[in-house]
Structures are given as C-alpha cells and as structure tokens.
N, C-alpha and C positions, 0 to 999 in steps of 0.2 A: 409483599412482606406480611407475615402473619402477626396479628396483635398478640401481645402478652396479656397478663391479667389487667382488665380494664375496669375502671369505675365510670369514666367518661371517655368516649371515643371522640376525638375532635378532628374533623376532616377539613382540609384546606384545598380549594380549587383555585388554580392559578392559570391564567391564560398565557400561552407561549406563542410567539410570533412577533409581529410588529407592534410594540407597545409604545405608548406615548412617551415623550421626553421627560415628563414630570416624574420625579421620584415618588414611588409608592412604598410604604413601609407598614409593617404590623409587628409589634412586640407583644408577646403573650406570656403571662406568668400568673401564678395563683395569687389571690387576694389575701390568703392566709398561709403562712409558712411556719413549719414546725422545726424547732431546734431540739436536739442536735442532728436532725436528719438532713439528708441531701434533697434538694429540689432542682427542678429544671425550668429554664426560661428559653423561649423560642423567638428567633428573629427571622423576618421575611422581608426581603428587599426586591423591588422591581424597578427597572429603568435607571440603574446606577451607572451613569456615564463617567468615564475616567477613573474608575475605581471608587472604593468607599472605605470608610473606617467607622466601626461601631464600638461604642463603649457603654456598658451597662453596669451601674454601681448600686449596691444596696447600702444606703446611708442610714446609720443608726446613731444613737446618742453618744456612745463611747468609741465606736469604730466604724469604718467603712469597709465593705467587702466587694471586691471586683468580681462581678458575675461573668462578664465577657469583655474582652478587648481584642478586636479582630480587624485586620486589614484584608480587603478582598478586591480582586480585579474583575470579578464576575459581574455581568450586567444583572443577572438574576441570582439571588442568594437566599438559601433557607437552611437554618441550622438550629438545633436545640443543644444547650450546654447544661452540664450538671455543676452545681456549686453547693458548698456546705453552708448551712444557715447558722450564723453565730447566735449565742444565747441573748435574750433580752438584757438590756443594760441593768434594769432593776425590776424585781418582781417576776411575775409569771408571763407577762406579755408587754409588748412595746409597739407603738405605732411608728413604723419606719417609712422611708421613702425610696422607691425604685427610680433612679435617675437614668435617663436614656439620652445618649448623644450620638447623632449620625452625621458624618461628613461625606458629601458626595458632590462632585462637579462644582466645587467651589461654594457649595451651600452647606450650612451647618444647621441641623435641627436639634433642638433640645426640648425635652419634655419630662415630666415626672408623674408618679402616681403613688398614693399612699397604700401601704400594705401592713398587715398585722403579723408580727413575729411572736410566736407563742412557744413556751416550753412544752415538750412532750408530756402528756398527762400520764400519771400512774394512779391506778385505783386499787382498792382492796375489797374483797368480799369474804364473808364468813359462811361456812357450811357446818351445820350441826347434824349429828346422825338422826335426830328426831326434833320435832317442833314442840313436843310436850313430854315432860319427865315426871316420874313419881318420886316422892321423898325416898332418899337412900340410893337412887340410881346414879350412874356416872354420866356426866355430860361430856360427850366426845365432840370435838370440833376441829375444823381446819381453817387456817387463815391463809388466803392466797393473795399475793401481790402480782398485779398484771399491768403491763405497759399498754399504751394505746394501740400498738401494733400487735397486741396479744402475745407478746413475748414475756418470759418471766421478769418480774419487776425487781423490787428491792431484795437484797440478800440478808438483811437484818432489820428487825423492828425494835425500837427502843422500849416499848411497853405495851402489854396487852392486859386488860383488866376485865373482871367479871363482877357485876353488881347485882344485888338482890332487889326486890321491889321497893325497899326503903332507900335505895341509892347507896347502900353500904357496900364497900369493896370486900368481897369474900374470896377473891382470887386475883393473883397478879404474877405476871411473867415479865422479866426484864431482859433486854438485849437478846431477843429471840432470833436464832438463826433460821433461815429459810432454805430448804433444799429445792432447787429449781423453782423458786417462788412459792413453795408450800411449807407451812408449819403445821404439825399435828399435835394437839394438846388435849388434856382431859382434866376434869375435876369431879370427884365424888361428892354428891350432895349429902348433907346430914340426914339422919332419920326423922328429924322434926324441923325441916326448913320452913321459912315463910312461904306461903303459897302466893302465886301471882306471877307477874311478868319480870323476868330477869333479862340482863343485857350483857353482851360481850362488846367491849369497846376497844377499837384500834384506831388511834388518831381520830379522824372525823367519821369513821365508819362505825355504825352501831347495828348489831344484829340481836334480835330479841328471840326469846323462847319462854315457855311458861312451865311452872311446876304446879301440878294439880293432883288431886286424889281421884283417879279415873279408872275406868274399866275399859279395856280395848273393845271397840265395836266388833261383834261377831259377824255382823252382816251389814250390807249396804242397802239403803232404800233410795229408789229413784222415783221422782214424780214428773211425768211427761205431760206438758200442755202444748197445744199448737203454738207455733211461733206467732201467728197472727190469727185473729178471729174476726170474721165479717160481722158487722153490726146486725145484719138481717138473718144470721144463721138460725136454723131451727134447733140445732144442737151441736155441741162440739165434744170431742173425746178427751178424756183425762185417764191416763194409765199410771197405776202405781205398782211397783215391783220391789221385791226384796230377795237378795241373793247372799249366801254365805261367801266369805272371802275365798273359799276354794271353788266357787262357781255353782254350787247346787242351790236349788230354790228353797226359800224359807216357807214353812207352813205357819200361818198365824192369821190374826185379824188386823184390819186396817181401819183408819179413820181419815177422812179427807174433808177439808173445808175449802170451798172455792168462793172468792169474793170479788165483786166488781168494785174497783177503786175509782172514786169520783175525783174530779178536780176539787181542790180544797173548798172552793166556794162556787155556787151557782147563783143565778139571779134571784132565787127565792131563799138564799141562805145556805148555811152549811148542811150537808146531807150525811146521813148514816150510810155506811157502805153496806149494800145488800149482800148476803152470803147464803150459800147452800151447803148443807152438811150431808156426808155420805159415810156409811160404815158397812162392813161385811167381812167375809172370809176370803183370803187369797186362794186361787185355784192351785192345781197340782204343779203348774209351772211357776208358782210364786208370784203371780201377777193378778191384777183385776182391772178390767176396762169399764169405765164409767161414761155414761152419756149425760152431759150437763145441758139443761135447757137455758139459753140466755135470758128467757123471760123471767126466770127466778132471780136474775142478777140485774134487771132493769137495763139491759144493754140497748133497749130501744131509745134510751135518752141520747144516744149517739155522742154528741159533742161534750156531754158532761161526764161520761165514763171514759177514763183514759187507758185503763188496762184491767186485766183479770189476774189476780194473784191466787195461788193455791198452796196449801200446806198439807202434808200428809204424814202419818206415822203408822208403823207396823209393830205390833206386839207379838212376839214369838209365842207359840202355843206352849203351855205348861210352865216355861221358865219365867214368863212375864217380862222379858227384856224388850225394851222399846227403843227404836231409833226413828228418826224423822228426816224429811226432805222438803224442799219447796220448789216452786217454779212460777213462771208468769207468762202471760200472753199480752200482746198489744191488741187494741181494738182498732179496726180499720173500717172506714166508711167508703173506701175505694175498693171495689171488687176486682178491678183490673188495674195493673200498674204498668206504666211504660217508662223505659229508661233509655237514654242515648249511651251507646257503648262505642269505644274506639273512635271517638269524635274529638278532634282538636278544638281548642277554644279560639282559633284564628283561621281565617281563610286567606288564600293567595289568589288574586284575580288572574285568571288564565289557566290555573291548575285545578283539575277536578277536585271537588271536596267529597269525601266519602266517610261513611260511618255505618252504624248498625242500631236498629231499634229493637229492644228486647221487651217482650210482652209476657207477663206472668199473672197468675191469679192470686187470690189472697193468701194461699199457702206457698207462694213463691214457685209454683209449678208452671212450666212453660205452657203457653196456649198456642197450639198449632193452627194453621189455616185462618189466622185472624187478619182481616183487612186493616190496614193502617194508612191514614191519609197524612202525607207529609206536605206541609205548606209553609210559606213564609209570609211575614206581615205585609211585605210590599207586593205580593202576588207573583213574584218571579220564580217561585218554586211551587209546583203542584204535581205531586206524584201519588199514585196508589200502590202500596206495597202489600205483601202477604207474608206472614210468618211461616217458617219451616217447622219441622217437628221439634226443634229445640226452642221454639218461640222467638226466633231471630229473623229480622227482616233487614238485610243489608241494602244500602242505597249508595248511589254515586251521582253527584250533581255536576254536570258538565259546563253550565253557563255562568261560572263564577266571574268571567270577564265583565258581565253585565251588572254585577252587584256593586252597590254603592255603600260606603261607610259601614255601619254595623248592620248585621243581619240577624233576624229573629226567626228561628225555625220552630215549628210545632208539629209533633206527631200525635195523631188523634185517632181513636177507634170510633165505630158507629155508636157506641154507648157513651160517648163524650169523655172517656178517660183520656188523659193527655199528658205529654211531657214537653217542656220548652227548652230551647238551647239558644244562648246568645253568643254570636260570633263577632270577634273583632277583625278588622282588616289589617293585614300585614303591610307595613309601609315599605314601598320601594319607589324611588323617583323614576326609575326607568322601567318599572314593571317587570323586572327580572327576578326570578324566584328559584329557590330550591325546596324540595319536599322530601322528607324522610319517611319511609314506610318500614316500621319495625313490627315484629310479631307481638301481639298482645297476650295478656295472661302471664302467669308466673312460670318461668322457665327453670330447668335444672341449673344449679350453680356451676356445673362443669359441662363443657361441651362447646358448641359453636353456633353461631346464628348469622344468617345473611341479612343485611340491611340494604334495602333498595333506596337509591338516591335519584329522585326525579328532578330534572332541571328544565327551566324555561328561561333562556337568555336572549334578550332582544339583540337583533343583528347590529344595531347602531352602537351597542356597548362592547362588541367583540374586538373592535380594532381592525384595521386593514391588514390583510395577509396572515391572520391568525390561523395556524395549522393544527394546533392541538391544545388541549388543556391538561395541566398537571394536577393530579389529585393528591394533595398532601393530607396526612392525618397525624394527629397527636393522640396518644393514649394517656389518659389521666386517671389516677386511682386515688380516691378520697381527697380530691383537691390538689394532688401533686401530679405533674406531667411525668409519665413513665417511658414513653416510646414515641417514635415518629417514623415516617416513611412516605413514599409517593409512587404513583404510576400515572401513565398518560391516557388521555381520551382524545381521539381524533376529532377535528372540526371539519365537516364535509360539505356543508351547504352554504358556504360563502357568507354573504351579508344578510341572509334570511334569519329569522328567529331560530335559534338552536334549541331543539327539544329532544329529549331522550332520557335514558336512565342508566345507571351503573349499579353494581352490587359490591358491597363491602362485607367481608367475612370477619366477624368478631369472635374471639375465643374467650370463653368464660372460665373463671376459677373462683376459689373461695375468697380471694382478695377483693372481688368486685361485689360480693354479696352484701346487701340484698338489692341494690339498685345500680343499674348501668345506664348512662346517658350518652347520647350521640349528638354531636353538633357538627354541621357542615357549613362551610362558607367559601365564597369565591371573590377574589379581588378583580374587579372589572377595570379595564383601561380608562374608562371615563371617570374613575375616582370613587365609584360606589362599591359597596360590599353587599352581597346577597347571602342569606344564611337560613338555616332551619335547625331544629333540635328535636329529639325524640327520647323517650324514657323506656327502658326495658327492666322489668321486675324479675328478680331472681330469688330462688329459695335461699333461706338462711343456712349457711354452712361454714365450716372452719377448715383451715389448711390441714390441721392435725385431725385426721379421720379416726375417730374412736368408736369401737363397738365392743359389746359384751354379750355373752351367750352361755347358757347352761347346756351341759351334755350329761345325761338326757334332760329334757325340759319338763318331765313329769316323773316323780319317784315316790316310793314309799317313805314315810317318816323314818329317819335314821339311816337311809340308804346312802351309799357313796355317790358323790356327785362332784363335778368339776366346773369351775367358772373360767371361761376363756376370755382374755382381754387382748384386743388388737389396737395398736396406735402407731404413730410414727416412731421410727427407730430412735432410741435414746430417751424416750419419754418416761416420766414418773407419773403413775396413775393412782388416783384416790378412789378406792372401791367402796361401795356402800350397798349392802343388801339388808332390807328391813321387811318386817311383816307388812303385808298389804294393809292391815288394820291401822298401822302407824300412818300410812299415807292418807287413809280416809279421814283421819282426825283433822288434819289441816292441809289439804292438797295444794293450797295456794302458796305454801312455804317451800315447795319443791324447787330445786335448782334447775333452771331451764336455759336454753340458748338465748332466748329473748332477754332474760335478766342479765346475761353477760354482755350482750350488745348494748343494753341500757346503761352500762357503766360509763360509756363514752358517747353521749348524745352528740349528734352532728349539729353544726351551727345552723340556725334557722334565720332566715331573713338576711339583711345586710347591715353591717355595723356602720352607724352614722359617722364614726370617727374616721372612716376610710373614704369619705366623700372628697372628691377632687373638684376643682373649679368647673370642669366640664359636666359634672353631675348635677349642677345647680341650674335651676330654671332662670334663665336670663341673668345669671350671675348672683342670684339671691338664694340664700339657704332658707328652706322652709322652717328652720328652727329659729330664724332671726327676723325674717320679714314676711308679711302676709301676702305671698304670691303662690300661685298654683298653675299647673298646666291647664290649658283650655280643654273644653269638652272634646274637641276634635282630636287632640293628642291622646286623651285618655281612652278614646275609642279605637286606637290603633296600636299595634305591636311593632317594634323595630328590632334591628340587629343588636343594638346596645342592650336591650332588655334580655336577650338570650344569653349574652355573656355574663351579665349581672346575675341572672338566675343561677348560672353554674358557678358563681363565685370566682370567675376568672377576670383578671384585669387585662385591658387591651389598650395599648398606645398605638394609634394608627393614623395615617393620612386619609383613610377611606371615610366615606359618608356612612355612618352607622346609626344615625338618629333621625327621627322625624324632626324637622326644624322646629326649635322651641317657639312656642306661641303662648306667652305667659299672660295671665289675666289676674287682676287683683282679687284677693280673697278677703272678704270683710269679716268673716267669722270663722274661727278654727278652734276645735276642742281637742285636748290631749288626754288619753287614758293613763292617765298616770296610776295426936293420940297414940297408942301402942300399935305396932303393925305386926299382925300375925299371918294373915293370908293376903294374897295379892290377886292379880287379874285372873278371871276365870279361864281355865283350860290353858293358860299361858305360863302358869307358875305351879310349882309343886304344891299339892294339897293332900288331903287324905287319899290313901291308895285304895282304889276300888278294883275289885276283881270281877270280871264278867265272863260267864261260861256260855258258849254258843252251842245249841243243840239243833242241827239241821232237821227239818221236817221232811226232807226228801231223801231217798235212798241213794247213796253214793258209794263209789269204790273207796275203801279205806286208804288214807294217805299217811305218810310218815308224820308223827306228831312233831309239830313245830315248837321250838323253844319259846317259853312265855316271855313277851316283851312288855315291860312297864315303861310307859312314856313319862319322862321326867324333865326333859330339856325344852323349855318354852321361851326362848329369848325374843325380845322385840327387835333388837339389832343383832343380826347374825354375823355379817362380815363388815368390818370397818378397818381398813389397812391401806398403807401406801405400798404399791408394787411397781418395781421398775420392769419395763418390757425389754430392755437390752437392745442390742443391734438387730435382732431378728424382728423386733416390733411385736412380739407375742409373749404372753405370760399366761400361766395357768395356776389357779388356786384349787387345791383338792380339799375335800372335807366330807363330813357326814351331815346330811340334812337334819335340821332340828326335828323334834317330835310333834311340832304344831301342825295340825291339819289346816293348811292355808295356802295362799299364793304369796311367794316371796318376790318383792320388787327390787330389782337390781339396776344399778347405774354406775357410771364412772366418768370422771373428768381427768384429762392428762395434760401435762406440761412438758414440752420438749424443745429441741432445736427449731422445729417448725412452728412452735407456738402452742397456743391453747386449743383444746378440743374437748367436746363433751358428747357422750353417747346418748342415743335414744334409750328410753327405759325398756327393760326386758323382764321376763318373769320366769319363775320355777314353781310348778304346782306340786305341793306335797300332799298326797292324798292316799287313803286306803278305804276300801269299800265297807268296812265295819269298824266303828270306833266309839269310844265314850268321851264325852266332853263335860267338864265340871262347870257349874255356875256358883261362884263364891262371892261373898261381899268383899268390898275393897279392904276393910279392916274390921276387927272386933276387939273389944276390951275383955279382960279377964272377968269371968262370971257371966258374960253376955251369952244369951241363947240366940241361935240363928238356924236357918234352914239350908242344908246342903242339897243341891240339885245335881243329878247326874243324868245327862241325856244320852241315850244310846241310838246311834244312827245306823241304819241298814241300807247300804247301796248295792248289796248283792242282787243277783237276778232271781233269787228264790227266797222263800220264807224261812225264818229261823226262830228257835226258841231261846230266849236269853234268861240267865239267872245272874243277878248282880248282887255282890257282897261287899259290905264296907268292912275293911280290915281294922283291927283294934289300933288305937292311938293313945299315947300317954298324955297328949295335950288336949284331947277332946273327950267329952263324956256323951255317950249316946242316950238320949231320952227315949223311953219306950213309946211305941206307936202300934196300937193293936190292929188298926185297919190298914196298915201299909202293906203293899204287895211288892215283892222284889223279883218277880219273874213275869215274863210276858212273851207272846208270840209277835214277831215283827216280820212283815212281808216286805217286798222290794220297795225302795224309796220311802219307807216309813221310819218314824222315830218315836221314842217314848222316853219320858222323863220320870225318874224315881227320886223320892224325897227322904231325907233323914233330919230329924230335929236334934241338933247338937248344942253343947255348951262348952265354951272355952274355959278350961279349968287351969291350965298352966301355960307359962310362956315358953 
C-alpha cells in the first residue's frame, strides 16, 4: 500500500507464527492533539486468547471522548481509528489523559498517559507594497489571516490601526471583512508627515515600515570577500562591483576599507583594529579586483584576530551619486577541515556502522586523493581511507559486535587535521536491532523515496514455528497519524539469527515539507521491542503551487506586456510588481516562504506537564527530587527515546527502556519642507530633449514618433486577482517608462490553502536613453544643479545634442562654459549640467 503525504512514516514489524501465551499490546497516539481537527490512535494486540475487548477514552476536564470501543475474536489485531478532538475546557490548551483498558483471557489491563490538547492556531501577517515611503505617497497593504494548516483563517477582523512614530493613531479600520482570508487596504500619507518608523497593528501582529526623504538607488554595489581566510595566506582577493538595476555596469570610482577585527581584549590590553585602504576606478565591466596582504591586517596574530570586515563604496562618474556595501570573512587557523557526514549518533552491535568523511580546504573546496586515518580510542577501528574527487571518503565498520559502551571515532589527515565523533550504544536486551537507511541531502518535496530497513533478530527471540513477519506502518503528518498498512516478510532460517533487509516506498508531498521522519519497530515474542528511526529532509513547498511570469520578459519602456499567474483553481492571488530599486533598499523585508513557515513554529523538546510515572527515574521527578540516570544509561539510546523524540505516546507491554539505574545527584542547576521634485529619473521633472546624430552611414528609416518618458512609479502592479476554475489569470498593461528591472511576485489563497511564488522579473530597457538626477526636494528661491546623463548602449557611436525645455517653475541661470553636445560611442555615457533656481510652486 502506498503512503500518502507523510511527515513521519512509522513501521511496525510483527512476528506471525507460534507466539507466546502472554498478551502483548501497543497503543500509539500523538502526545499533542489539535482541536477541532481529527486525530488517529492505533492499537496492536498479539496473543489475545478467548477474544479481547479494547476501550480507549480521552478524558478531559469537562467531557470524555470515546476514541475506540472494540470487541475482537482475533488472536492478532491491529487497527487505527479516527476521532474528533474536542476543544480544551478553558483557554488555548489543556493537559488531558488518554485512558486505555484491555480485557483478554480473563485479564484486564489498564493504563493511561498524559496528552496535550491544543486549539488550532491562527496567525496573521501584513504585506506592504514597499518597506519605505516618501511623504505624500500612499501606503498599500494587505492583512492575511492563516490557519495552522495554511487554509484561510478568519473572515472578519475587529480592528486594524496604523500608528506614526509617536504612537499616534493616524488610520483605523473597523470590522474589516476578509475575502478568502485576505483584506487589501491603503492610506495616503500627508505631504509633511513625521519621518521615522510607522506600524500597522492587527491584534498581536505588528508590521513596520518607514517614511523617509530618500532617493531610489540607481545601482547596486556588491563587495565580495572570501568566506574564510587562512591565517598564513600571502594575500586574499576582494572584489567590488556596481551594476545598474537594468543590469549594465556602472562607471565610477571606488573606495574600500578592509580591517582585521580583534577579539575585544588580548593579554596586553585592548587593541586598535588594523585596516588597509584602497581606491581606484572601476573597469569596463563595473568591477575591480583587489589583492589584500594579510600582513597589513596583523593576521599573523592568529588567535587574536577573529574576522576580517570590509566596507566599500562606489561613486558614479559625473553625477557623484554614491552607494555602499559591506562584507566579512572568518579567520581560520585550520587549513584542512574534516567533517563526519551521514553518520548516526548511535551504533547497534552486530549491524555494520557506516558514514562518510568530508575533507575540504579553507575555501570549502573539496580535497581529492587525501589520505584519511580512521581510528577509535579503544583501538578496535583502524582504517586508511582516501577521498574521491568530491572530497568524500565513505567507510563501513563491520566489527560493531565487538564494541563496548560508548565509542569515540577520529578521522585524521597526515597534517594532523581531525574530526571526532562520539557514538552511543543502542540498548537491546536480546541484541536484536533494526537499521534504517534513508537517502541523505535535501530531496524534492514531491516524488517518492525508498527506505531500506536492515534487520538483525536473534533466533531465540523469534518464537517456535514463526513463518513470517508482518510489516505494519503508520503514516504521521505534523504529529498526527494519517495512514496505516502492512505486508509480510517470510522467515526462512528457523532458529538461527534472522538477518536481511526490506524496502519501503514513501511518497512525498507539500504536506510533509520540510522534514519527514521514519520509525520502524518490531514486537518480539520474548516481550522486547526493537526499533530505529531516520530523518529525510525535503525542500520547502506548499500545496498551492503558485507561479508568475512575464511575456515577454524584456521590453522597451511603454511596451505592451502581460503578467501570467498560475495557482490552484479557485485561488485569490495578491500580485505585487515593484521597481528592483525598492527591493534593494530593504531586501530583508521581502515576503518569503520561510517567513510563512515561521508563523507556526513546531514544538521543540518535550513538555514536562506530559510526564507520566513511567517517564520518571525510579519514580522520582527530576523537578522535585535530586535524582538522575546513571552514566551507563546516559551513554545508551533506547526505543523509548525514539518515540519520545517523535512526540508520540506509547502504552505497551514491551520492553522499550534501558532498565532504570538511578543515582543521587547532589548538585543541579536550572537555567531559568515644500516638495517640488522627487526621485531622480523615477518622477516627472524638467523635460529634456535629446537629438541623436549617428556618425555612421545608414539606410534612412521611417521617422519614429517622439516619445517623452513621464511614468516612473515605484509600485507598478498591486492588486488582487482571482484565477477562477482554470487556475490561470493574466494581467495586461504597458510597462512603465523606467529603465530598470521590475521585481514580481504573488501569494495565493484557495481551497488547497496558501501558496507563494518564487520572484520573477521583467527587464525594461532601451539602448539609448536620458536619466535625470534631481535633489529630493527644494524650497522656493533655492538654486540647485540638474544633471542629465545620456547612456549609449548601441553598437555604434552617436552624436547627441541635449536641450532643456522652458519651464514656468524653474529659472535657468547662465553658464558660459557649459557644453550640451557630445560624441558617445558604444557603452559610453555623459552627464550634462544646468544651474537652476526654483522660482514658483
């Protein structure tokens, strides 16, 4: 039987044949249950003579819920039942009790375990079209209500407020209705608002944005330093680059400062950070490569320099516009690094232990053909490995049956670089084990994966006449059991130790993202349970697959373009297309899949309120009495710890714990102005006319109509679009006049839940254009310089004549030396200047 969407795959191995007369049982259920969702509990009985009766009840403060009441005449019984979880009696959660009663062969078994019943969580998030606004602009935002299962949340919100930096309420919306969990609102800012941080508040959710007098960045600066620098390096590279938002290189000058950062104090006192300064001109590709000598930064001090930090700025030629970037590198005294990969933290005596040693240099590049010596502290492991072209050296240790207690492995190179691994022993009274082998690395969130189950069962534990084993599995998603099934494995070698392996095929979907875990166990006739678990990492994804794309993906400013949206049928999608310069201002404010997943963090650790009597060491709680497990117990892993790690409760007759060996613990510590002109080239300013005179002879072409670019929005598209039953929608329009890259994205909400698209882009570009550089604002009577940069990305030289048209708002001051014509060759630009005075509003 194929598994549906899994978060945890749980496999049960049951021996069929002549079982002992003693009743064996296992009842499995989640330790945390969510209301009003449905959950599953599973019951497994073996050796039920004369029929059996099972009753499972969820006992809560104000009501009891019957989970299962079943009479069976079968000697072997396995079933999973679905039940509705009632809401907590008071508040958001309640500690309840799962009561289990089993009657069989005149014997009655009663046991219970504590569980946590929680109300399903609902969260809110706010998306604004931008992270920074100018005075007078309109703040556009969406409020989204989302359930824990990523379905649309509330249909109405009582109040949404917007506060200024002084905590004054400047906007309020009451009883806001949400359409498929989404509300879209806006508020225009005044022309003279308070500058600073504003906030949108919805219940306990606060989303911030800022209001500033800014100029959009025309280009982006990047400063690249090595990830790690060796302390004995002769030099290391630093690269600084600048590119316009439409992808072309910037021509300008750079300044770079690289500093070695000391630990705050050394033995001779506080030290001044040594720095090295560099400056120069960017090359034609808009970059410059620097070679920095570590001796200038005192890196030879090794332990006293913890990192190298760099800051760099680029000033655009002629306009003087400057933007900056920063970066840092770690200092390493280790020229070769070793790491254990795919290695479990516990071994099972009798089952080979395998793993991989990865060897890389200081740049994290793999080192091939590198000898690696693998040894153990007790001398029972002594192998010589060699890395492949990927720097990997796999190993397999067959003699685990000889290992005792904890094992300490060390991988070492001839240059004494090393890595250490501590292994605990997996406890089993009979030395019967299971071992799961799952593929490592991050896998696609949809598809399938085979998991190998290796088993070693001692013949004395099989029981007489055993003919086959039944492999049961449970599928669990986010702590809830979703599916179950079984198939048989023949027993062929009688009373000898049974060794072999089987494969389980798991199917992935968005519901299991980003982690899937597999647990196997077998109930042995002698009363023991053998088990193992493995973790499979998956890519983050959503059930609602959302994508956006432009057609075409590069156009001339003002050209017709369409934006296609795809999502699950019936979805409502929030589209957002902004100038890439908007993203560059605060890239960390972008809405991402990780931020959505972070709205509902998974439980970590184990809630002490759910401790049962069997969880305590010798009957004493570590919160009330000074007892602890002995060193021997802490050095071993058992079946109980596997279930606990998966947050599953298990009521069973089987031996699942290393026998408690408590020792007294004597000490224990607990951690307890007027606005006339706006952004350069993005807003309408003085109209400049440029005439182009080619310097090469060409065939005459029809004269094109003169186009004056006037539309320079920061947010181009911001709207809610339904995709209908087809799951597709298309938005048509004309590209703005800005020469830039437009950043597009969408999130959608529909019957299949929430989904978010990866970002995509549209490049609006033409090979010849004029771009203005204006001050953010001027006051009446103020003089300022207007700069117009002409860019030629044609493949031939041209002669340009540039003219400033008359304006009633501006007075042109005379300039005897100013030139307004020039020859521009391919990939060149030139900036022209006018001295102006703001005369009228």
